[in-house]
mmCIF file as Biopython writes it, N, C-alpha, C and O atoms, coordinates in Angstrom:
data_model
#
loop_
_atom_site.group_PDB
_atom_site.id
_atom_site.type_symbol
_atom_site.label_atom_id
_atom_site.label_alt_id
_atom_site.label_comp_id
_atom_site.label_asym_id
_atom_site.label_entity_id
_atom_site.label_seq_id
_atom_site.pdbx_PDB_ins_code
_atom_site.Cartn_x
_atom_site.Cartn_y
_atom_site.Cartn_z
_atom_site.occupancy
_atom_site.B_iso_or_equiv
_atom_site.auth_seq_id
_atom_site.auth_asym_id
_atom_site.pdbx_PDB_model_num
ATOM 1   N N  . MET A ? 1  ? 0.830   -1.199 0.000   1.0 0.0 1  A 1 
ATOM 2   C CA . MET A ? 1  ? 0.000   0.000  0.000   1.0 0.0 1  A 1 
ATOM 3   C C  . MET A ? 1  ? 0.872   1.258  0.000   1.0 0.0 1  A 1 
ATOM 4   O O  . MET A ? 1  ? 0.538   2.255  -0.641  1.0 0.0 1  A 1 
ATOM 5   N N  . LYS A ? 2  ? 1.987   1.200  0.723   1.0 0.0 2  A 1 
ATOM 6   C CA . LYS A ? 2  ? 2.873   2.359  0.786   1.0 0.0 2  A 1 
ATOM 7   C C  . LYS A ? 2  ? 3.508   2.642  -0.580  1.0 0.0 2  A 1 
ATOM 8   O O  . LYS A ? 2  ? 3.699   3.799  -0.953  1.0 0.0 2  A 1 
ATOM 9   N N  . LYS A ? 3  ? 3.833   1.578  -1.319  1.0 0.0 3  A 1 
ATOM 10  C CA . LYS A ? 3  ? 4.410   1.759  -2.660  1.0 0.0 3  A 1 
ATOM 11  C C  . LYS A ? 3  ? 3.393   2.394  -3.609  1.0 0.0 3  A 1 
ATOM 12  O O  . LYS A ? 3  ? 3.746   3.228  -4.443  1.0 0.0 3  A 1 
ATOM 13  N N  . LEU A ? 4  ? 2.146   1.994  -3.475  1.0 0.0 4  A 1 
ATOM 14  C CA . LEU A ? 4  ? 1.091   2.553  -4.315  1.0 0.0 4  A 1 
ATOM 15  C C  . LEU A ? 4  ? 0.918   4.044  -4.048  1.0 0.0 4  A 1 
ATOM 16  O O  . LEU A ? 4  ? 0.808   4.835  -4.985  1.0 0.0 4  A 1 
ATOM 17  N N  . MET A ? 5  ? 0.893   4.428  -2.783  1.0 0.0 5  A 1 
ATOM 18  C CA . MET A ? 5  ? 0.747   5.849  -2.433  1.0 0.0 5  A 1 
ATOM 19  C C  . MET A ? 5  ? 1.958   6.657  -2.916  1.0 0.0 5  A 1 
ATOM 20  O O  . MET A ? 5  ? 1.808   7.791  -3.370  1.0 0.0 5  A 1 
ATOM 21  N N  . THR A ? 6  ? 3.143   6.078  -2.817  1.0 0.0 6  A 1 
ATOM 22  C CA . THR A ? 6  ? 4.349   6.762  -3.305  1.0 0.0 6  A 1 
ATOM 23  C C  . THR A ? 6  ? 4.271   6.956  -4.814  1.0 0.0 6  A 1 
ATOM 24  O O  . THR A ? 6  ? 4.622   8.024  -5.315  1.0 0.0 6  A 1 
ATOM 25  N N  . LEU A ? 7  ? 3.821   5.955  -5.537  1.0 0.0 7  A 1 
ATOM 26  C CA . LEU A ? 7  ? 3.678   6.051  -6.987  1.0 0.0 7  A 1 
ATOM 27  C C  . LEU A ? 7  ? 2.642   7.110  -7.368  1.0 0.0 7  A 1 
ATOM 28  O O  . LEU A ? 7  ? 2.854   7.884  -8.302  1.0 0.0 7  A 1 
ATOM 29  N N  . ILE A ? 8  ? 1.534   7.141  -6.652  1.0 0.0 8  A 1 
ATOM 30  C CA . ILE A ? 8  ? 0.493   8.135  -6.930  1.0 0.0 8  A 1 
ATOM 31  C C  . ILE A ? 8  ? 1.010   9.545  -6.669  1.0 0.0 8  A 1 
ATOM 32  O O  . ILE A ? 8  ? 0.784   10.447 -7.476  1.0 0.0 8  A 1 
ATOM 33  N N  . MET A ? 9  ? 1.700   9.742  -5.550  1.0 0.0 9  A 1 
ATOM 34  C CA . MET A ? 9  ? 2.244   11.068 -5.229  1.0 0.0 9  A 1 
ATOM 35  C C  . MET A ? 9  ? 3.290   11.503 -6.247  1.0 0.0 9  A 1 
ATOM 36  O O  . MET A ? 9  ? 3.311   12.667 -6.648  1.0 0.0 9  A 1 
ATOM 37  N N  . ALA A ? 10 ? 4.156   10.588 -6.670  1.0 0.0 10 A 1 
ATOM 38  C CA . ALA A ? 10 ? 5.181   10.921 -7.656  1.0 0.0 10 A 1 
ATOM 39  C C  . ALA A ? 10 ? 4.550   11.300 -8.995  1.0 0.0 10 A 1 
ATOM 40  O O  . ALA A ? 10 ? 5.017   12.226 -9.658  1.0 0.0 10 A 1 
ATOM 41  N N  . SER A ? 11 ? 3.496   10.593 -9.393  1.0 0.0 11 A 1 
ATOM 42  C CA . SER A ? 11 ? 2.836   10.919 -10.659 1.0 0.0 11 A 1 
ATOM 43  C C  . SER A ? 11 ? 2.109   12.256 -10.568 1.0 0.0 11 A 1 
ATOM 44  O O  . SER A ? 11 ? 2.068   12.999 -11.549 1.0 0.0 11 A 1 
ATOM 45  N N  . MET A ? 12 ? 1.531   12.575 -9.405  1.0 0.0 12 A 1 
ATOM 46  C CA . MET A ? 12 ? 0.863   13.866 -9.234  1.0 0.0 12 A 1 
ATOM 47  C C  . MET A ? 12 ? 1.873   15.016 -9.303  1.0 0.0 12 A 1 
ATOM 48  O O  . MET A ? 12 ? 1.575   16.068 -9.869  1.0 0.0 12 A 1 
ATOM 49  N N  . ILE A ? 13 ? 3.047   14.823 -8.740  1.0 0.0 13 A 1 
ATOM 50  C CA . ILE A ? 13 ? 4.090   15.847 -8.807  1.0 0.0 13 A 1 
ATOM 51  C C  . ILE A ? 13 ? 4.549   16.035 -10.249 1.0 0.0 13 A 1 
ATOM 52  O O  . ILE A ? 13 ? 4.735   17.167 -10.697 1.0 0.0 13 A 1 
ATOM 53  N N  . ALA A ? 14 ? 4.732   14.944 -10.975 1.0 0.0 14 A 1 
ATOM 54  C CA . ALA A ? 14 ? 5.154   15.030 -12.375 1.0 0.0 14 A 1 
ATOM 55  C C  . ALA A ? 14 ? 4.118   15.759 -13.221 1.0 0.0 14 A 1 
ATOM 56  O O  . ALA A ? 14 ? 4.478   16.569 -14.076 1.0 0.0 14 A 1 
ATOM 57  N N  . VAL A ? 15 ? 2.843   15.483 -12.994 1.0 0.0 15 A 1 
ATOM 58  C CA . VAL A ? 15 ? 1.777   16.151 -13.747 1.0 0.0 15 A 1 
ATOM 59  C C  . VAL A ? 15 ? 1.733   17.636 -13.406 1.0 0.0 15 A 1 
ATOM 60  O O  . VAL A ? 15 ? 1.513   18.464 -14.290 1.0 0.0 15 A 1 
ATOM 61  N N  . SER A ? 16 ? 1.938   17.980 -12.144 1.0 0.0 16 A 1 
ATOM 62  C CA . SER A ? 16 ? 1.900   19.392 -11.769 1.0 0.0 16 A 1 
ATOM 63  C C  . SER A ? 16 ? 3.068   20.158 -12.389 1.0 0.0 16 A 1 
ATOM 64  O O  . SER A ? 16 ? 2.907   21.313 -12.782 1.0 0.0 16 A 1 
ATOM 65  N N  . PHE A ? 17 ? 4.247   19.525 -12.481 1.0 0.0 17 A 1 
ATOM 66  C CA . PHE A ? 17 ? 5.376   20.187 -13.146 1.0 0.0 17 A 1 
ATOM 67  C C  . PHE A ? 17 ? 5.118   20.337 -14.636 1.0 0.0 17 A 1 
ATOM 68  O O  . PHE A ? 17 ? 5.497   21.349 -15.227 1.0 0.0 17 A 1 
ATOM 69  N N  . ALA A ? 18 ? 4.490   19.364 -15.245 1.0 0.0 18 A 1 
ATOM 70  C CA . ALA A ? 18 ? 4.190   19.435 -16.677 1.0 0.0 18 A 1 
ATOM 71  C C  . ALA A ? 18 ? 3.186   20.550 -16.960 1.0 0.0 18 A 1 
ATOM 72  O O  . ALA A ? 18 ? 3.243   21.177 -18.018 1.0 0.0 18 A 1 
ATOM 73  N N  . ALA A ? 19 ? 2.278   20.800 -16.035 1.0 0.0 19 A 1 
ATOM 74  C CA . ALA A ? 19 ? 1.286   21.859 -16.220 1.0 0.0 19 A 1 
ATOM 75  C C  . ALA A ? 19 ? 1.935   23.239 -16.176 1.0 0.0 19 A 1 
ATOM 76  O O  . ALA A ? 19 ? 1.416   24.185 -16.770 1.0 0.0 19 A 1 
ATOM 77  N N  . CYS A ? 20 ? 3.051   23.363 -15.486 1.0 0.0 20 A 1 
ATOM 78  C CA . CYS A ? 20 ? 3.748   24.643 -15.371 1.0 0.0 20 A 1 
ATOM 79  C C  . CYS A ? 20 ? 4.784   24.863 -16.473 1.0 0.0 20 A 1 
ATOM 80  O O  . CYS A ? 20 ? 5.436   25.906 -16.514 1.0 0.0 20 A 1 
ATOM 81  N N  . ALA A ? 21 ? 4.934   23.901 -17.346 1.0 0.0 21 A 1 
ATOM 82  C CA . ALA A ? 21 ? 5.934   24.007 -18.410 1.0 0.0 21 A 1 
ATOM 83  C C  . ALA A ? 21 ? 5.566   25.168 -19.340 1.0 0.0 21 A 1 
ATOM 84  O O  . ALA A ? 21 ? 4.386   25.385 -19.614 1.0 0.0 21 A 1 
ATOM 85  N N  . PRO A ? 22 ? 6.550   25.904 -19.821 1.0 0.0 22 A 1 
ATOM 86  C CA . PRO A ? 22 ? 6.257   27.023 -20.715 1.0 0.0 22 A 1 
ATOM 87  C C  . PRO A ? 22 ? 5.685   26.546 -22.042 1.0 0.0 22 A 1 
ATOM 88  O O  . PRO A ? 22 ? 6.003   25.461 -22.530 1.0 0.0 22 A 1 
ATOM 89  N N  . MET A ? 23 ? 4.837   27.384 -22.603 1.0 0.0 23 A 1 
ATOM 90  C CA . MET A ? 23 ? 4.229   27.059 -23.886 1.0 0.0 23 A 1 
ATOM 91  C C  . MET A ? 23 ? 5.197   27.386 -25.008 1.0 0.0 23 A 1 
ATOM 92  O O  . MET A ? 23 ? 6.157   28.133 -24.818 1.0 0.0 23 A 1 
ATOM 93  N N  . LYS A ? 24 ? 4.941   26.827 -26.167 1.0 0.0 24 A 1 
ATOM 94  C CA . LYS A ? 24 ? 5.741   27.146 -27.341 1.0 0.0 24 A 1 
ATOM 95  C C  . LYS A ? 24 ? 5.479   28.590 -27.740 1.0 0.0 24 A 1 
ATOM 96  O O  . LYS A ? 24 ? 4.428   29.149 -27.428 1.0 0.0 24 A 1 
ATOM 97  N N  . ALA A ? 25 ? 6.438   29.184 -28.429 1.0 0.0 25 A 1 
ATOM 98  C CA . ALA A ? 25 ? 6.336   30.595 -28.791 1.0 0.0 25 A 1 
ATOM 99  C C  . ALA A ? 25 ? 5.172   30.868 -29.746 1.0 0.0 25 A 1 
ATOM 100 O O  . ALA A ? 25 ? 4.599   31.957 -29.723 1.0 0.0 25 A 1 
ATOM 101 N N  . ASP A ? 26 ? 4.822   29.898 -30.578 1.0 0.0 26 A 1 
ATOM 102 C CA . ASP A ? 26 ? 3.767   30.130 -31.566 1.0 0.0 26 A 1 
ATOM 103 C C  . ASP A ? 26 ? 2.373   29.771 -31.061 1.0 0.0 26 A 1 
ATOM 104 O O  . ASP A ? 26 ? 1.401   29.958 -31.793 1.0 0.0 26 A 1 
ATOM 105 N N  . GLU A ? 27 ? 2.242   29.266 -29.848 1.0 0.0 27 A 1 
ATOM 106 C CA . GLU A ? 27 ? 0.929   28.923 -29.309 1.0 0.0 27 A 1 
ATOM 107 C C  . GLU A ? 27 ? 0.216   30.171 -28.807 1.0 0.0 27 A 1 
ATOM 108 O O  . GLU A ? 27 ? 0.825   31.018 -28.154 1.0 0.0 27 A 1 
ATOM 109 N N  . GLN A ? 28 ? -1.053  30.283 -29.107 1.0 0.0 28 A 1 
ATOM 110 C CA . GLN A ? 28 ? -1.874  31.393 -28.639 1.0 0.0 28 A 1 
ATOM 111 C C  . GLN A ? 28 ? -2.852  30.867 -27.593 1.0 0.0 28 A 1 
ATOM 112 O O  . GLN A ? 28 ? -3.396  29.771 -27.722 1.0 0.0 28 A 1 
ATOM 113 N N  . VAL A ? 29 ? -3.058  31.661 -26.569 1.0 0.0 29 A 1 
ATOM 114 C CA . VAL A ? 29 ? -3.993  31.279 -25.514 1.0 0.0 29 A 1 
ATOM 115 C C  . VAL A ? 29 ? -5.361  31.850 -25.856 1.0 0.0 29 A 1 
ATOM 116 O O  . VAL A ? 29 ? -5.527  33.063 -25.983 1.0 0.0 29 A 1 
ATOM 117 N N  . ARG A ? 30 ? -6.337  30.963 -26.003 1.0 0.0 30 A 1 
ATOM 118 C CA . ARG A ? 30 ? -7.705  31.381 -26.277 1.0 0.0 30 A 1 
ATOM 119 C C  . ARG A ? 30 ? -8.453  31.492 -24.959 1.0 0.0 30 A 1 
ATOM 120 O O  . ARG A ? 30 ? -8.415  30.582 -24.131 1.0 0.0 30 A 1 
ATOM 121 N N  . VAL A ? 31 ? -9.131  32.612 -24.774 1.0 0.0 31 A 1 
ATOM 122 C CA . VAL A ? 31 ? -9.887  32.870 -23.550 1.0 0.0 31 A 1 
ATOM 123 C C  . VAL A ? 31 ? -11.341 33.090 -23.927 1.0 0.0 31 A 1 
ATOM 124 O O  . VAL A ? 31 ? -11.646 33.771 -24.906 1.0 0.0 31 A 1 
ATOM 125 N N  . LYS A ? 32 ? -12.239 32.503 -23.136 1.0 0.0 32 A 1 
ATOM 126 C CA . LYS A ? 32 ? -13.670 32.672 -23.386 1.0 0.0 32 A 1 
ATOM 127 C C  . LYS A ? 32 ? -14.294 33.355 -22.183 1.0 0.0 32 A 1 
ATOM 128 O O  . LYS A ? 32 ? -14.147 32.897 -21.050 1.0 0.0 32 A 1 
ATOM 129 N N  . CYS A ? 33 ? -14.990 34.451 -22.436 1.0 0.0 33 A 1 
ATOM 130 C CA . CYS A ? 33 ? -15.662 35.186 -21.370 1.0 0.0 33 A 1 
ATOM 131 C C  . CYS A ? 33 ? -16.828 34.344 -20.868 1.0 0.0 33 A 1 
ATOM 132 O O  . CYS A ? 33 ? -17.684 33.948 -21.659 1.0 0.0 33 A 1 
ATOM 133 N N  . PRO A ? 34 ? -16.878 34.059 -19.554 1.0 0.0 34 A 1 
ATOM 134 C CA . PRO A ? 34 ? -17.977 33.236 -19.053 1.0 0.0 34 A 1 
ATOM 135 C C  . PRO A ? 34 ? -19.328 33.948 -19.064 1.0 0.0 34 A 1 
ATOM 136 O O  . PRO A ? 34 ? -20.371 33.294 -19.056 1.0 0.0 34 A 1 
ATOM 137 N N  . ALA A ? 35 ? -19.318 35.271 -19.082 1.0 0.0 35 A 1 
ATOM 138 C CA . ALA A ? 35 ? -20.577 36.014 -19.045 1.0 0.0 35 A 1 
ATOM 139 C C  . ALA A ? 35 ? -21.237 36.096 -20.416 1.0 0.0 35 A 1 
ATOM 140 O O  . ALA A ? 35 ? -22.435 35.848 -20.550 1.0 0.0 35 A 1 
ATOM 141 N N  . CYS A ? 36 ? -20.441 36.449 -21.450 1.0 0.0 36 A 1 
ATOM 142 C CA . CYS A ? 36 ? -21.047 36.672 -22.763 1.0 0.0 36 A 1 
ATOM 143 C C  . CYS A ? 36 ? -20.664 35.622 -23.801 1.0 0.0 36 A 1 
ATOM 144 O O  . CYS A ? 36 ? -21.306 35.532 -24.847 1.0 0.0 36 A 1 
ATOM 145 N N  . GLY A ? 37 ? -19.616 34.816 -23.529 1.0 0.0 37 A 1 
ATOM 146 C CA . GLY A ? 37 ? -19.222 33.776 -24.464 1.0 0.0 37 A 1 
ATOM 147 C C  . GLY A ? 37 ? -18.268 34.237 -25.547 1.0 0.0 37 A 1 
ATOM 148 O O  . GLY A ? 37 ? -17.926 33.455 -26.434 1.0 0.0 37 A 1 
ATOM 149 N N  . TYR A ? 38 ? -17.823 35.502 -25.499 1.0 0.0 38 A 1 
ATOM 150 C CA . TYR A ? 38 ? -16.901 36.028 -26.503 1.0 0.0 38 A 1 
ATOM 151 C C  . TYR A ? 38 ? -15.537 35.371 -26.333 1.0 0.0 38 A 1 
ATOM 152 O O  . TYR A ? 38 ? -15.022 35.300 -25.217 1.0 0.0 38 A 1 
ATOM 153 N N  . GLU A ? 39 ? -14.941 34.886 -27.437 1.0 0.0 39 A 1 
ATOM 154 C CA . GLU A ? 39 ? -13.614 34.273 -27.397 1.0 0.0 39 A 1 
ATOM 155 C C  . GLU A ? 39 ? -12.596 35.209 -28.033 1.0 0.0 39 A 1 
ATOM 156 O O  . GLU A ? 39 ? -12.864 35.848 -29.050 1.0 0.0 39 A 1 
ATOM 157 N N  . PHE A ? 40 ? -11.417 35.275 -27.408 1.0 0.0 40 A 1 
ATOM 158 C CA . PHE A ? 40 ? -10.346 36.124 -27.928 1.0 0.0 40 A 1 
ATOM 159 C C  . PHE A ? 40 ? -9.002  35.536 -27.527 1.0 0.0 40 A 1 
ATOM 160 O O  . PHE A ? 40 ? -8.922  34.670 -26.656 1.0 0.0 40 A 1 
ATOM 161 N N  . GLU A ? 41 ? -7.935  36.024 -28.182 1.0 0.0 41 A 1 
ATOM 162 C CA . GLU A ? 41 ? -6.589  35.578 -27.854 1.0 0.0 41 A 1 
ATOM 163 C C  . GLU A ? 41 ? -6.017  36.489 -26.770 1.0 0.0 41 A 1 
ATOM 164 O O  . GLU A ? 41 ? -6.017  37.712 -26.910 1.0 0.0 41 A 1 
ATOM 165 N N  . ALA A ? 42 ? -5.537  35.890 -25.704 1.0 0.0 42 A 1 
ATOM 166 C CA . ALA A ? 42 ? -4.979  36.661 -24.596 1.0 0.0 42 A 1 
ATOM 167 C C  . ALA A ? 42 ? -3.607  37.213 -24.981 1.0 0.0 42 A 1 
ATOM 168 O O  . ALA A ? 42 ? -2.839  36.539 -25.666 1.0 0.0 42 A 1 
ATOM 169 N N  . PRO A ? 43 ? -3.298  38.426 -24.549 1.0 0.0 43 A 1 
ATOM 170 C CA . PRO A ? 43 ? -1.960  38.978 -24.835 1.0 0.0 43 A 1 
ATOM 171 C C  . PRO A ? 43 ? -0.885  38.174 -24.098 1.0 0.0 43 A 1 
ATOM 172 O O  . PRO A ? 43 ? -1.100  37.695 -22.984 1.0 0.0 43 A 1 
ATOM 173 N N  . ARG A ? 44 ? 0.269   38.038 -24.745 1.0 0.0 44 A 1 
ATOM 174 C CA . ARG A ? 44 ? 1.366   37.275 -24.153 1.0 0.0 44 A 1 
ATOM 175 C C  . ARG A ? 44 ? 2.271   38.218 -23.384 1.0 0.0 44 A 1 
ATOM 176 O O  . ARG A ? 44 ? 2.546   39.330 -23.835 1.0 0.0 44 A 1 
ATOM 177 N N  . HIS A ? 45 ? 2.730   37.779 -22.231 1.0 0.0 45 A 1 
ATOM 178 C CA . HIS A ? 45 ? 3.666   38.560 -21.413 1.0 0.0 45 A 1 
ATOM 179 C C  . HIS A ? 45 ? 5.073   38.042 -21.680 1.0 0.0 45 A 1 
ATOM 180 O O  . HIS A ? 45 ? 5.315   36.836 -21.639 1.0 0.0 45 A 1 
ATOM 181 N N  . HIS A ? 46 ? 5.983   38.941 -21.950 1.0 0.0 46 A 1 
ATOM 182 C CA . HIS A ? 46 ? 7.383   38.571 -22.173 1.0 0.0 46 A 1 
ATOM 183 C C  . HIS A ? 46 ? 8.172   38.953 -20.955 1.0 0.0 46 A 1 
ATOM 184 O O  . HIS A ? 46 ? 8.251   40.130 -20.603 1.0 0.0 46 A 1 
ATOM 185 N N  . ASN A ? 47 ? 8.763   37.961 -20.300 1.0 0.0 47 A 1 
ATOM 186 C CA . ASN A ? 47 ? 9.555   38.234 -19.096 1.0 0.0 47 A 1 
ATOM 187 C C  . ASN A ? 47 ? 10.994  38.475 -19.438 1.0 0.0 47 A 1 
ATOM 188 O O  . ASN A ? 47 ? 11.808  38.720 -18.548 1.0 0.0 47 A 1 
#
């Protein structure tokens, strides 16, 4: 049981790091307004 919990925790950490990975330069972020449904491309921030 301890090995299973360790495997689950390790996979959750790996998924969380993958979610924080930077996007490719040519990818655009599409945002949809929840109130009106209008979709637009979000401006990109350059650090």
